[in-house]
C-alpha positions in Angstrom: 49.1 109.0 171.3 47.0 107.9 168.3 45.3 104.5 168.4 46.7 101.8 166.2 43.9 100.0 164.4 43.9 97.3 161.7 41.6 95.2 159.7 41.5 91.4 159.2 41.0 90.9 155.5 41.1 87.1 155.5 41.7 84.0 157.6 43.6 80.8 156.7 44.4 77.4 158.1 47.4 75.3 157.3 46.7 71.6 157.6 49.4 69.4 159.3 52.1 68.3 156.8 51.3 71.1 154.4 53.1 74.4 153.6 50.2 76.3 151.9 47.3 77.5 153.9 43.6 77.4 152.8 41.0 80.2 153.2 38.4 79.9 155.9 35.5 82.2 156.9 36.1 81.9 160.6 38.2 80.1 163.1 38.1 79.1 166.7 41.1 80.1 168.7 41.8 78.4 172.0 44.8 78.9 174.3 46.5 76.3 172.1 46.1 78.3 168.9 43.8 78.0 165.9 41.9 74.7 166.0 43.0 72.5 163.0 46.2 74.5 162.2 49.5 72.7 162.0 51.0 75.1 164.6 48.2 74.2 167.1 49.5 73.4 170.6 50.8 74.9 173.8 54.2 73.4 173.3 56.4 72.7 170.2 59.7 71.0 169.5 62.6 73.4 169.1 64.0 73.8 165.6 66.3 75.9 163.5 64.4 79.1 164.6 65.2 78.4 168.3 69.0 77.7 168.3 69.2 78.5 172.0 67.7 75.1 172.7 68.9 71.6 171.7 67.0 70.6 168.6 63.9 68.7 169.5 63.5 70.1 173.0 60.0 70.8 174.2 59.4 74.5 174.5 56.5 77.0 174.6 54.8 77.4 171.3 55.3 81.1 170.4 54.2 80.4 166.8 50.5 79.5 167.3 49.4 82.2 164.8 51.1 83.7 161.8 50.0 87.2 160.6 51.0 89.0 157.4 50.2 92.4 156.0 48.8 93.0 152.5 51.0 96.1 152.2 54.1 94.2 153.1 53.3 91.3 150.7 52.8 93.9 147.9 56.1 95.6 148.7 57.9 92.2 148.7 56.3 91.2 145.4 57.3 94.5 143.8 60.9 94.1 144.9 60.9 90.6 143.4 59.3 91.9 140.2 56.3 89.5 140.4 52.6 90.1 140.3 51.7 89.1 143.8 52.5 87.0 146.9 49.5 85.4 148.4 49.3 84.9 152.1 48.5 81.2 151.5 52.0 80.7 150.0 53.5 81.8 153.4 51.2 79.5 155.4 49.7 82.6 157.1 46.7 82.5 159.3 45.6 86.1 159.2 45.9 88.7 156.4 45.7 92.2 157.9 45.7 95.7 156.5 45.9 99.3 157.8 49.1 99.2 159.9 52.3 100.5 158.3 55.4 98.5 159.1 53.3 95.8 160.7 56.1 93.3 160.9 58.0 95.7 163.1 55.4 96.0 165.9 57.4 95.4 169.1 57.4 92.1 170.9 54.8 92.3 173.7 52.3 94.3 171.6 48.8 92.8 172.2 46.2 92.6 169.4 42.6 93.0 170.5 40.1 91.6 167.9 36.4 92.1 167.5 34.7 89.3 169.4 37.3 89.1 172.2 40.3 87.3 170.7 43.6 88.7 172.1 46.9 87.7 170.5 50.3 88.4 172.1 53.0 89.4 169.5 56.1 87.3 170.0 58.0 89.0 167.2 58.9 89.0 163.6 58.4 85.9 161.5 61.7 86.0 159.7 61.8 84.8 156.1 63.0 81.3 155.4 63.6 78.8 152.6 60.2 77.0 152.7 58.0 79.9 151.7 60.8 81.1 149.3 60.5 77.8 147.5 56.7 78.0 147.5 56.7 81.5 146.0 59.3 80.3 143.4 57.0 77.4 142.5 54.2 79.9 141.6 56.5 81.6 139.1 58.4 78.7 137.5 59.0 80.8 134.4 61.0 83.4 136.4 64.3 82.3 137.9 66.0 83.6 141.0 62.9 84.4 143.2 63.8 81.7 145.7 67.3 83.1 146.2 66.1 86.7 146.5 63.0 86.1 148.7 64.7 86.1 152.1 66.3 89.5 151.6 63.2 91.0 149.9 60.9 89.8 152.7 63.1 90.8 155.6 61.1 92.9 158.1 58.0 92.4 155.9 57.3 88.7 156.6 54.7 89.3 159.3 54.5 88.4 163.0 54.1 85.2 165.0 51.8 85.3 168.1 50.2 83.2 170.7 46.7 83.3 172.0 46.3 85.2 175.3 42.5 85.2 175.3 40.6 82.6 173.3 37.6 83.4 171.1 36.1 82.9 167.6 37.3 85.2 164.8 35.6 85.9 161.5 36.7 87.8 158.5 36.4 90.7 157.8 36.8 92.2 161.3 38.9 94.9 163.0 41.4 95.0 165.8 43.4 97.4 167.9 47.0 97.2 169.0 48.1 97.9 172.6 51.8 98.6 172.8 54.0 97.7 175.7 54.4 100.9 177.9 58.1 101.3 177.0 57.2 101.7 173.3 54.3 104.1 173.6 56.5 107.1 173.1 58.4 105.6 170.3 55.6 104.1 168.1 52.7 105.9 166.6 
């Protein structure tokens, strides 16, 4: 089976209380996530993305790190007929390239980065209204983006992951994907 390799093009951090991330050259990832990011922590409060729990219940934080693909951002922008969608507008932490259909990597895939960081993929980061509004605000002259964003970004919004092995990460760097055994014959 061919190896699945990708590249980290940029790193970002989203301060608490904000919905737009800021570029950083490098970050320190602990078992709680990216230090300084709004999603930092081993646990989180359940919300609309976790309807199986009563809202506000303390649950494991599966959203410590948000990853998006440049190819998928470009495809979404094209479908919305806009120039670009920046990863910052989606409050992403990592911008990656080199892996087609990145958002559809299976749950349980592990991402091994240069320097030792390992992220465990917990699944797709489904599109929602907050980044839709942020993208619309970047194109105030063009109506309808907010309403079309969720459909256009479906299966192209990236992944959420949690830190399995902590380390520092700098950009640019590379990583390899290890698929769960059940998927090795289906992916690649």
